[in-house]
C-alpha positions in Angstrom: 30.7 10.8 3.7 31.1 13.2 0.8 28.7 14.1 -2.0 29.8 14.5 -5.6 28.3 16.6 -8.4 29.1 16.1 -12.1 28.5 18.8 -14.7 29.3 18.5 -18.4 30.0 21.9 -20.0 30.6 20.8 -23.5 28.1 21.6 -26.2 24.7 23.1 -25.5 24.1 23.4 -21.8 21.7 20.8 -20.3 18.2 21.9 -19.9 16.4 22.0 -16.6 14.0 19.1 -15.9 10.4 20.0 -16.6 9.0 23.5 -17.5 10.5 26.0 -15.0 10.2 29.7 -14.8 12.5 32.0 -12.8 11.3 32.1 -9.2 12.7 32.0 -5.7 12.0 28.3 -5.2 13.8 27.4 -8.4 16.9 28.9 -7.0 16.7 27.0 -3.8 18.9 24.0 -2.9 17.4 20.5 -2.5 18.6 18.6 0.5 19.2 14.9 0.1 18.3 12.6 2.9 21.3 10.3 2.2 24.0 11.1 4.7 22.2 14.3 5.6 24.1 16.1 2.8 22.8 18.7 0.5 22.5 17.3 -3.0 21.6 20.0 -5.4 20.4 19.3 -8.8 19.9 21.7 -11.8 17.5 24.6 -11.4 16.9 27.6 -13.6 17.3 31.3 -12.9 16.9 34.1 -15.4 19.9 34.8 -17.7 21.0 38.5 -17.4 23.5 38.1 -20.3 22.5 34.9 -22.1 25.4 33.1 -23.8 24.7 31.2 -27.0 25.4 27.4 -27.0 28.0 25.8 -29.1 27.5 26.2 -32.9 28.3 23.3 -35.2 28.5 19.5 -34.7 28.2 17.6 -31.4 31.4 17.7 -29.2 33.7 14.7 -29.3 33.9 12.3 -26.4 37.3 13.6 -25.6 36.0 17.2 -25.5 33.1 16.1 -23.2 35.4 14.4 -20.8 37.8 17.3 -20.8 35.0 19.7 -19.9 33.2 17.6 -17.3 33.2 19.3 -13.9 33.0 16.9 -10.9 33.3 18.0 -7.3 32.5 16.9 -3.7 31.6 18.7 -0.5 32.1 17.5 3.0 33.0 18.8 6.5 36.7 19.1 6.8 38.1 16.1 8.7 39.2 17.2 12.2 41.4 14.2 12.7 42.5 11.1 10.9 39.5 8.9 10.0 36.9 11.6 10.7 34.1 11.0 8.2 31.4 13.4 9.4 28.5 13.2 6.9 27.3 16.7 7.9 27.5 19.1 10.8 25.7 18.1 14.0 26.4 20.7 16.6 25.3 21.0 20.3 25.7 24.6 21.5 24.6 27.1 24.0 23.3 30.6 23.3 26.3 32.9 22.8 28.7 30.1 21.8 31.2 30.7 19.0 32.1 27.6 16.9 34.9 27.4 14.4 35.0 24.7 11.7 35.7 24.3 8.0 34.2 22.7 4.9 36.2 20.9 2.2 35.5 21.2 -1.5 37.4 18.9 -3.9 37.7 19.2 -7.7 37.7 15.8 -9.4 37.6 17.3 -12.9 40.3 18.1 -15.4 39.7 21.8 -15.6 39.7 24.6 -13.0 36.4 24.7 -11.1 34.8 28.1 -10.3 32.3 28.0 -7.5 30.5 30.4 -5.2 29.9 29.3 -1.6 27.5 30.6 1.0 25.3 29.6 4.0 21.5 29.7 4.2 18.5 28.6 6.3 16.6 25.3 5.7 12.9 24.9 5.2 10.5 22.0 4.5 9.1 22.3 1.0 5.6 21.3 -0.1 7.0 18.0 -1.4 8.4 17.2 2.0 12.0 17.7 1.0 14.4 19.8 3.1 15.2 22.8 1.0 17.1 26.1 1.4 15.8 29.6 1.2 15.8 31.0 -2.4 19.2 32.4 -3.4 19.3 36.0 -2.6 16.8 35.8 0.3 18.5 36.9 3.5 18.8 34.1 6.1 17.7 34.8 9.7 18.7 31.6 11.5 21.7 29.3 11.0 22.6 30.8 7.7 22.9 34.2 9.4 25.0 32.8 12.2 27.7 31.4 9.8 30.4 33.6 8.4 32.6 32.0 5.7 36.2 33.2 5.1 35.6 33.1 1.4 32.6 33.4 -1.0 34.3 32.6 -4.3 36.4 29.5 -5.1 38.6 28.5 -8.0 39.9 25.0 -7.5 42.7 23.5 -9.6 42.1 20.0 -11.1 42.6 17.2 -8.6 42.9 19.7 -5.7 40.8 20.6 -2.7 40.1 23.7 -0.7 39.2 24.0 3.0 37.1 27.0 3.7 37.1 27.9 7.4 33.9 29.4 8.9 32.8 30.9 12.2 29.3 30.2 13.6 28.3 32.7 16.3 25.1 31.7 18.1 23.1 34.7 19.2 22.8 35.2 23.0 19.0 35.2 22.6 18.9 32.1 20.4 15.8 30.0 21.0 16.4 26.5 22.5 15.9 23.5 20.2 16.8 22.6 16.7 18.0 25.0 14.0 18.8 23.7 10.5 20.7 25.3 7.6 23.4 24.5 5.1 26.6 25.5 3.5 26.3 25.4 -0.3 28.6 25.4 -3.3 27.1 26.7 -6.6 28.2 26.4 -10.3 26.2 28.5 -12.8 26.2 27.9 -16.5 24.1 29.2 -19.4 21.3 27.1 -20.9 17.7 27.0 -22.2 14.4 26.1 -20.8 11.8 23.9 -22.6 10.6 26.9 -24.5 14.1 27.7 -25.8 14.3 30.8 -23.6 17.8 31.6 -22.1 18.3 30.7 -18.5 21.2 30.0 -16.2 21.5 26.5 -14.8 22.4 26.6 -11.1 23.9 23.3 -10.0 24.6 23.0 -6.3 26.1 20.7 -3.7 26.6 21.3 0.0 26.4 19.9 3.5 23.6 20.3 6.1 24.3 22.2 9.3 22.1 20.9 12.2 22.4 22.9 15.4 20.7 22.2 18.7 20.7 25.1 21.2 20.7 24.0 24.8 17.5 24.6 26.8 14.0 23.3 27.0 12.8 20.9 24.3 9.2 21.1 23.3 8.3 18.5 20.7 4.9 18.6 19.2 2.8 18.2 16.1 -0.7 19.4 15.2 -3.2 18.7 12.5 -5.3 21.4 10.7 -7.4 21.7 7.6 -8.6 18.1 7.9 -10.9 17.3 4.9 -12.4 14.1 3.4 -14.0 13.2 0.2 -15.6 10.1 -1.2 -15.5 8.8 -4.8 -18.0 6.0 -5.3 -18.5 3.7 -8.3 -21.3 3.1 -10.8 -21.6 -0.4 -9.5 -24.6 -0.3 -7.1 -22.9 -3.0 -5.0 -19.4 -1.7 -5.4 -16.9 0.0 -3.0 -15.3 3.4 -3.4 -12.3 5.5 -2.4 -12.0 7.8 0.6 -9.5 10.6 0.3 -8.2 12.6 3.2 -6.3 15.9 3.0 -4.7 17.5 5.9 -1.9 19.8 7.1 0.6 18.8 9.8 2.5 21.6 11.6 5.6 21.2 13.8 4.5 23.3 16.7 7.5 22.5 18.9 11.2 23.3 18.6 12.5 19.8 17.7 12.6 18.4 14.2 10.3 15.4 13.9 9.0 12.8 11.5 5.8 10.8 12.1 4.0 7.5 11.6 0.4 7.9 10.3 -2.7 5.8 10.5 -6.0 6.4 8.7 -9.2 4.6 9.8 -12.7 4.6 8.2 -15.8 3.0 9.6 -19.5 3.0 9.1 -22.3 3.5 11.7 -21.7 1.5 14.9 -18.2 0.6 13.6 -19.5 -1.4 10.7 -17.2 -2.3 7.8 -14.2 -0.7 9.5 -11.0 -0.3 7.4 -7.6 0.8 8.7 -4.4 1.7 6.7 -0.9 2.7 7.7 0.0 5.7 5.5 3.5 6.5 4.3 5.7 8.0 7.2 5.7 11.7 7.2 9.1 13.2 6.0 11.1 15.2 8.5 9.4 18.4 9.5 11.5 21.3 10.8 10.2 23.4 13.7 7.7 26.0 12.7 7.2 24.4 9.3 4.0 22.8 7.8 3.3 20.1 5.3 0.1 19.4 3.5 -0.5 15.7 2.6 -3.2 13.7 0.9 -3.9 9.9 0.9 -6.6 7.7 -0.5 -8.0 4.6 1.1 -9.7 2.2 -1.3 -12.4 -0.4 -0.7 -14.7 1.7 1.4 -18.3 0.6 1.5 -20.9 3.3 0.9 -22.9 3.0 4.1 -24.6 6.4 3.9 -22.2 8.0 6.4 -18.7 6.9 7.4 -16.3 8.3 10.1 -12.8 9.2 9.1 -10.0 9.2 11.8 -6.4 10.2 11.4 -3.6 9.6 13.9 -0.1 11.1 13.5 2.4 9.6 15.9 5.6 11.8 16.2 9.0 10.1 15.7 12.2 11.9 16.6 14.8 12.2 13.8 17.8 13.3 15.7 20.0 10.5 17.0 19.6 10.0 20.7 16.3 11.8 21.0 13.6 10.0 23.1 10.3 11.6 24.2 8.3 8.8 25.9 5.4 11.1 26.9 5.0 12.6 23.4 1.3 12.5 22.4 -0.1 11.7 19.0 -2.0 14.4 17.0 -5.5 13.3 16.0 -8.3 14.5 13.7 -11.8 13.2 12.9 -14.5 13.9 10.5 -17.8 12.4 9.1 -18.2 11.8 5.4 -21.4 11.1 3.5 -20.9 7.9 1.4 -24.2 7.6 -0.4 -24.5 4.8 -3.0 -26.1 7.0 -5.5 -26.5 4.4 -8.2 -28.3 2.1 -5.8 -30.5 5.0 -4.6 -31.3 5.8 -8.2 -32.3 2.2 -8.9 -34.4 2.0 -5.8 -36.1 5.3 -6.7 -36.6 4.0 -10.2 -38.1 0.8 -8.9 -40.3 2.7 -6.5 -41.5 4.9 -9.3 -42.3 1.9 -11.4 -44.2 0.2 -8.6 -46.1 3.4 -7.9 -46.9 3.8 -11.6 -48.2 0.2 -11.8 -50.5 0.8 -8.8 -51.8 4.0 -10.2 -52.4 2.4 -13.6 -54.4 -0.4 -12.0 -56.5 2.0 -10.0 -57.2 4.0 -13.2 -58.2 0.8 -15.0 -60.6 -0.2 -12.2 -62.1 3.3 -12.2 -62.7 3.1 -15.9 -64.2 -0.4 -15.6 -66.5 0.7 -12.8 -67.6 3.7 -14.9 -68.2 1.6 -17.9 -70.4 -0.8 -15.9 -72.3 2.1 -14.3 -73.0 3.5 -17.8 -74.3 0.1 -19.0 -76.6 -0.2 -16.1 -78.0 3.3 -16.6 -78.6 2.6 -20.3 -80.4 -0.7 -19.5 -82.6 1.0 -16.9 -83.5 3.8 -19.3 -84.4 1.3 -22.0 -87.0 -0.2 -19.7 -88.4 3.2 -18.6 -86.9 3.1 -15.2 -85.5 6.3 -13.9 -82.9 6.7 -11.3 -84.4 6.4 -7.8 -87.3 4.1 -8.9 -87.5 0.7 -7.5 
């Protein structure tokens, strides 16, 4: 399965999506999950020598078609009918593997590209990404040596680029992931009109497993909960959980996730299956957040998270693999109801105090009347 990229070079260069500033991550490749290929969209890097866009009217449809660059990247077929979607290699430490990658130009003009290898990482969004361009790879990207770094492919033609992957003799057992990337750079502008270079990329993932002990495992850290109630004194609220999952083993993993909330003695329990965790590479971490609605505010609720690891490599099966778990308590005070109860209590207390004061005044008034009557008849206090 090959991947294709289309770039129109006519007119003013397309702008990058959103407001982006030059940074390492902006120069990184984005790995698509479909077919395990690297699908690289536009990203911006600073323009050293900015080139002005086309001046004048919009280009014609014929001009746009003539200047559209379209290409695909796939592993070079090893035999007839070989349709590898990516590179899935089982090796031993010290092995030397020779292979090739095919780049095809579907456009009508010559296609200039750079090609290189790099290491893969899991981004904060859960996507499989590559190291920023210019950052030196230390894993799979460092093991791969391509015979060429620059390509100029004629219209309708393809180029096979051989490469050699040398696995270090001290390579750690388990999964190692990288990619071979093709890159086309064109001038453009960001949302502020500042000159940038648009880096459009396409490539193929290289997934390597080094023979030896496999140690799958996930852990949960930074487990936090918060509760957002409602002004309705008899209403439910939202419980939000934020946590970080780390792949502590040497095997790439996904996970199924369950979040459970319950009040004291298990009252008003509520359970939700969260979205499956994206694939997490060994040594990488991913911070996630989910909200469970309809939680009753029963003063204090328990929050329990279970992350059940799921292998992502075909053929993997770890029956004894344990789930990662985390728990926390969360105050869920119905403040509106508490306020109304306090208000009611204050009103009741005020009424009682007012009645007592009224009785005191009435008793004092009666006592004064009695004293006045006695004095009128010449009777002093203490006389019978």
